[in-house]
Each structure stands twice: as structure tokens, then as C-alpha cells.
C-alpha positions as CSV (number, residue, x, y, z in Angstrom):
1,M,-0.9,22.4,-22.5
2,R,-2.2,25.9,-22.8
3,L,-5.1,26.9,-20.6
4,Y,-7.8,29.2,-21.8
5,S,-10.3,31.3,-19.9
6,H,-13.9,31.0,-21.0
7,S,-13.8,34.3,-22.9
8,N,-10.4,33.5,-24.4
9,A,-11.5,30.0,-25.4
10,M,-14.6,31.2,-27.2
11,S,-12.6,33.9,-29.0
12,Q,-10.1,31.2,-30.2
13,G,-13.0,29.1,-31.5
14,I,-12.6,26.3,-28.9
15,P,-16.1,25.2,-27.7
16,M,-16.6,25.0,-24.0
17,K,-17.8,21.4,-24.3
18,R,-14.5,20.3,-25.8
19,L,-12.6,22.1,-23.0
20,K,-14.6,20.2,-20.4
21,T,-13.9,16.9,-22.2
22,I,-10.2,17.6,-22.2
23,A,-10.2,18.6,-18.5
24,A,-12.1,15.4,-17.6
25,A,-9.6,13.3,-19.6
26,A,-6.7,14.9,-17.9
27,L,-8.2,14.3,-14.4
28,T,-8.9,10.7,-15.3
29,M,-5.3,10.1,-16.5
30,A,-4.0,11.7,-13.3
31,A,-6.2,9.4,-11.2
32,L,-5.0,6.3,-13.0
33,H,-1.4,7.0,-12.1
34,A,-1.9,7.7,-8.4
35,H,-3.4,5.3,-6.0
36,A,-3.9,5.6,-2.2
37,V,-5.9,3.6,0.3
38,S,-6.0,4.4,4.0
39,T,-7.1,1.7,6.5
40,D,-7.5,2.1,10.2
41,W,-6.8,-1.2,12.2
42,G,-7.6,0.5,15.5
43,G,-5.7,-1.2,18.3
44,H,-3.1,-3.5,16.9
45,D,-4.3,-7.1,17.4
46,A,-2.3,-10.3,17.6
47,V,-2.1,-10.4,13.8
48,E,-3.0,-7.6,11.4
49,L,-3.3,-8.3,7.7
50,G,-3.6,-6.0,4.7
51,D,-3.5,-6.3,1.0
52,D,-4.4,-4.3,-2.1
53,R,-4.7,-4.7,-5.8
54,V,-3.4,-1.5,-7.4
55,A,-3.6,-0.1,-10.9
56,R,-0.5,0.6,-13.0
57,G,1.6,3.4,-11.7
58,S,2.7,4.7,-8.3
59,F,0.8,3.9,-5.2
60,E,1.0,4.8,-1.5
61,D,-1.3,3.0,1.0
62,T,-1.4,3.6,4.8
63,Y,-2.5,1.2,7.6
64,R,-3.0,3.1,10.9
65,F,-3.0,1.5,14.3
66,S,-2.3,2.1,18.0
67,L,-0.2,0.2,20.6
68,D,-1.6,0.3,24.1
69,D,1.7,-1.0,25.6
70,G,5.3,-0.8,24.3
71,A,6.0,-3.6,21.9
72,T,8.3,-5.0,19.2
73,L,6.5,-5.5,15.8
74,S,7.4,-8.1,13.2
75,A,6.2,-7.3,9.7
76,T,6.5,-8.9,6.3
77,A,5.3,-7.8,2.8
78,L,5.2,-9.6,-0.5
79,S,4.5,-8.5,-4.0
80,N,2.0,-11.1,-5.4
81,D,3.7,-11.2,-8.9
82,R,1.9,-13.2,-11.5
83,G,3.9,-13.2,-14.7
84,R,3.6,-10.0,-16.6
85,G,0.0,-9.4,-15.4
86,F,0.7,-8.2,-11.9
87,R,4.1,-7.0,-10.6
88,I,5.4,-4.4,-8.2
89,S,8.8,-2.8,-8.3
90,D,10.5,-0.6,-5.7
91,G,8.1,-1.9,-2.9
92,L,8.8,-0.2,0.4
93,V,7.1,-0.6,3.8
94,S,7.8,2.3,6.2
95,L,6.7,2.5,9.9
96,Y,6.0,6.0,11.2
97,Q,5.1,7.1,14.8
98,V,2.5,9.8,14.9
99,S,3.8,12.8,16.8
100,L,2.5,16.3,17.4
101,G,5.7,17.8,15.9
102,G,5.2,15.7,12.7
103,D,5.3,12.0,11.9
104,V,8.6,10.3,12.8
105,L,10.1,7.5,10.5
106,V,10.9,4.5,12.7
107,D,12.4,2.3,10.0
108,S,11.6,0.8,6.6
109,F,12.2,-2.3,4.5
110,G,11.9,-3.2,0.8
111,F,9.8,-6.0,-0.6
112,D,9.3,-7.8,-3.9
113,G,7.9,-11.2,-5.0
114,S,10.4,-13.2,-2.9
115,T,10.3,-11.5,0.5
116,G,7.3,-13.1,2.1
117,D,9.3,-15.4,4.4
118,S,11.7,-12.6,5.5
119,P,10.1,-10.7,8.4
120,F,11.4,-7.3,9.5
121,T,11.5,-6.4,13.2
122,F,10.7,-2.9,14.5
123,G,12.1,-3.1,18.1
124,S,11.3,-1.2,21.3
125,L,8.2,0.8,20.2
126,M,6.5,2.9,22.8
127,A,2.7,3.0,23.4
128,G,1.1,5.4,20.9
129,D,-0.2,5.8,17.4
130,Y,1.6,4.5,14.3
131,F,1.1,3.8,10.7
132,Y,2.6,1.6,8.0
133,E,3.1,3.3,4.6
134,V,3.2,0.8,1.8
135,S,4.5,2.3,-1.5
136,G,5.9,1.3,-4.9
137,V,5.2,1.2,-8.6
138,A,2.8,-1.3,-10.1
139,T,4.5,-2.3,-13.4
140,G,2.4,-5.3,-14.5
141,R,0.1,-5.1,-17.4
142,A,-2.9,-5.1,-15.1
143,G,-1.1,-3.4,-12.2
144,G,0.1,-5.0,-9.0
145,S,-1.0,-6.7,-5.9
146,Y,0.7,-7.0,-2.4
147,S,0.1,-8.5,1.0
148,L,1.2,-7.1,4.4
149,A,1.3,-8.9,7.8
150,S,2.2,-7.4,11.2
151,T,2.3,-8.9,14.6
152,P,3.6,-7.9,18.0
153,V,6.3,-10.2,19.3
154,S,7.4,-10.9,22.8
155,A,10.9,-11.7,24.0
156,V,9.9,-15.4,23.9
157,P,7.6,-15.8,20.9
158,E,4.4,-17.6,21.7
159,P,3.9,-20.6,19.3
160,N,0.2,-19.8,18.8
161,V,0.9,-16.2,17.7
162,A,3.6,-17.3,15.2
163,A,1.3,-20.1,13.9
164,L,-1.6,-17.6,13.5
165,L,0.7,-15.2,11.7
166,A,2.0,-17.9,9.3
167,A,-1.5,-19.3,8.7
168,G,-3.0,-15.8,8.1
169,F,-0.3,-14.8,5.7
170,G,-0.5,-18.2,3.9
171,V,-4.3,-17.6,3.4
172,L,-3.6,-14.1,2.0
173,V,-1.1,-15.5,-0.5
174,L,-3.4,-18.3,-1.4
175,V,-6.3,-16.0,-2.0
176,S,-4.3,-13.5,-4.0
177,R,-2.8,-16.3,-6.2
178,R,-6.3,-17.7,-6.9
179,R,-7.7,-14.4,-8.2
180,S,-7.7,-14.5,-11.9
181,P,-5.6,-11.7,-13.4
182,R,-7.6,-9.3,-15.7
183,E,-6.8,-9.4,-19.3
184,A,-4.2,-6.9,-20.4
185,L,-5.5,-4.2,-22.6
């Protein structure tokens, strides 16, 4: 695409109104292909849940939190695939520790429509600030949808925490499955 200055555009016979329309259309297209949401959970509770419904294209969402004490976290993510309407490919959850010298990748795991019952463990974390980065490509006709669950675990898991995590994630999956997919354009 060739860019014109105001005086060059007018000398070429391109009306300024048309240039503004073209620029607005280009910005709209760029916005449709990039999606980012940032959520601050504050201090990490017994169970933290996150989900998002994303438009077609790449997305990168962050969930920030802090740990007051050292902990091991268990996390799971699931692409809520619904036929060709909603689907995510190349789903990735990465845990970063916030550091003065730059954020440090702790570890990461992939997710898709079948990974909801496969938790990933991030062990021996120190007290401090962290964030999950959830990324992927929404390839469904109406985009994609995912769910994320995170819980601190102890050496001997407490039954009430495990039950709460399972119940919370089950509710997320149930709610996301009940949403009616938008009609494909």
C-alpha cells in the first residue's frame, strides 16, 4: 500500500475523505486479527478461574497474580471447541515470574479441546508476582473460546480444594458449552 501525504494525495486526485476511510478500514482489520485481555486476580486464591471468547486470529491474554508464600501451582486449560464454530489451535499457557531484570519464563504447556482433565504442575514457586500468558490461534468460524483453572497445591492435597477446583472448572465448561455459537458469516 502506498502512503500519501495530504498535499501529495490531493495532487494525485485522492480525496482526503477516501484516505481516512482506507485508514479506518486498515485499523479495523488489524484489530480483528489481534486480541489481548489482561486480568488481575490479585493474591492467588484457593481456585482461580479465567476464560475468554476470542475473535478469529491470534490472541494473547494475561492473568496476573501474586503468591504471598512459596507454593506449587496446578493449572489446566481447555479449548471449548464446538464443531467448526469455535476452535483454538496451538493453545499455549506459559507461567512467568515478574522480575526487575525482565519477566522469567517458569514453564509452559499446550492445550486443545481434550486437555481439561490433564493438569500441569508448576513446582517450587517462591513468593512474588506472576502471570499466566494464554495464547493461540482462534480458527473457528466464529473464533474460539477457552477456560483456564489454577490452584495452589500442598504436599498432601486437601480434598476440599481439589473438589472446589473440579467443581469450578466443571461449571466453566458447562457454561461455555451452553452459550449458543454465533452464526458464521
